[in-house]
C-alpha positions in Angstrom: 147.6 37.7 -59.2 146.9 34.4 -57.4 144.3 32.2 -58.9 142.6 29.3 -57.3 140.9 26.6 -59.3 138.5 24.5 -57.3 137.7 21.1 -58.7 140.9 21.0 -60.6 141.1 17.2 -60.9 137.7 16.9 -62.5 136.9 17.0 -66.2 136.0 20.6 -66.4 138.6 21.8 -63.9 141.4 20.2 -65.9 140.1 21.7 -68.9 140.1 25.1 -67.2 143.7 24.6 -66.3 144.5 23.5 -69.9 143.0 26.5 -71.4 144.8 28.9 -68.9 148.1 27.1 -69.9 147.4 27.2 -73.6 146.5 30.9 -73.5 149.2 32.0 -71.1 146.8 33.3 -68.5 148.6 36.1 -66.7 148.7 34.7 -63.1 151.7 34.8 -60.8 150.5 31.7 -59.2 147.7 29.2 -60.0 146.8 26.8 -57.2 144.6 23.6 -58.0 142.1 22.5 -55.2 140.3 19.2 -55.1 139.2 16.7 -52.5 141.3 15.5 -49.6 142.1 12.2 -51.4 143.6 14.2 -54.4 145.7 16.5 -52.2 149.3 16.2 -53.0 148.8 15.0 -56.5 150.9 16.8 -59.0 149.3 18.2 -62.3 151.4 18.9 -65.4 151.2 22.7 -66.3 153.5 23.0 -69.1 156.9 23.9 -68.0 156.0 23.3 -64.3 153.9 21.1 -62.0 151.1 22.3 -59.7 150.4 20.6 -56.5 146.8 19.9 -55.7 145.7 21.4 -52.3 142.8 20.4 -50.0 140.3 23.1 -49.2 140.7 24.6 -45.7 140.2 28.0 -44.2 144.0 28.5 -44.1 144.7 27.2 -47.7 142.2 29.7 -49.4 143.7 32.9 -48.1 145.3 35.6 -50.5 143.7 34.7 -53.8 142.4 37.3 -56.2 140.3 35.0 -58.3 138.7 31.6 -57.6 137.4 29.5 -60.5 134.8 26.9 -59.3 133.8 23.8 -61.1 133.4 21.3 -58.2 129.6 20.9 -58.0 127.0 22.9 -56.2 127.4 21.5 -52.7 131.1 22.4 -52.7 130.4 25.9 -54.2 127.6 26.6 -51.6 130.1 25.9 -48.8 133.3 27.3 -50.2 132.6 30.2 -52.6 131.4 32.4 -49.7 134.5 31.5 -47.8 136.8 32.6 -50.8 134.8 35.9 -51.0 135.3 36.5 -47.3 138.9 35.9 -47.8 139.0 38.6 -50.7 138.6 36.7 -53.8 136.4 37.2 -56.8 134.6 33.9 -57.3 133.5 32.8 -60.8 131.5 29.6 -60.5 130.5 27.1 -63.2 127.9 25.3 -61.2 124.1 25.9 -61.1 124.0 26.6 -57.3 124.1 30.4 -57.6 122.1 30.8 -60.8 119.0 31.9 -59.3 120.3 33.9 -56.4 119.2 37.6 -57.0 122.3 39.0 -55.3 124.7 37.0 -57.6 125.2 38.3 -61.2 124.7 35.7 -63.8 127.0 36.3 -66.7 126.4 34.8 -70.1 128.9 36.3 -72.5 126.6 36.2 -75.5 123.7 37.8 -73.6 125.3 40.3 -71.1 129.0 40.7 -72.0 129.2 44.1 -70.2 
């Protein structure tokens, strides 16, 4: 399973990566995405380093899951592109919360 973390260099994105590392999230590959200026930066991920990628139509291909915490504007632009590329998107921003065709999941309210 390939997992993208969009907004990986921000406070929440880095926490997502930390929790994934601590809990041994079962991914074959985890790719952190961030802004152009962060591209190429290396992130410590326990026994290996992950290289931050910039978002592009080519770089987002082949993911199973995309975890977003990069702000509503970035989610509005890139979440549909990840979906079109075949990924399931889980977005932490408020952008999609009131869209009728996007399920809002609150684990304490609707865990099913």
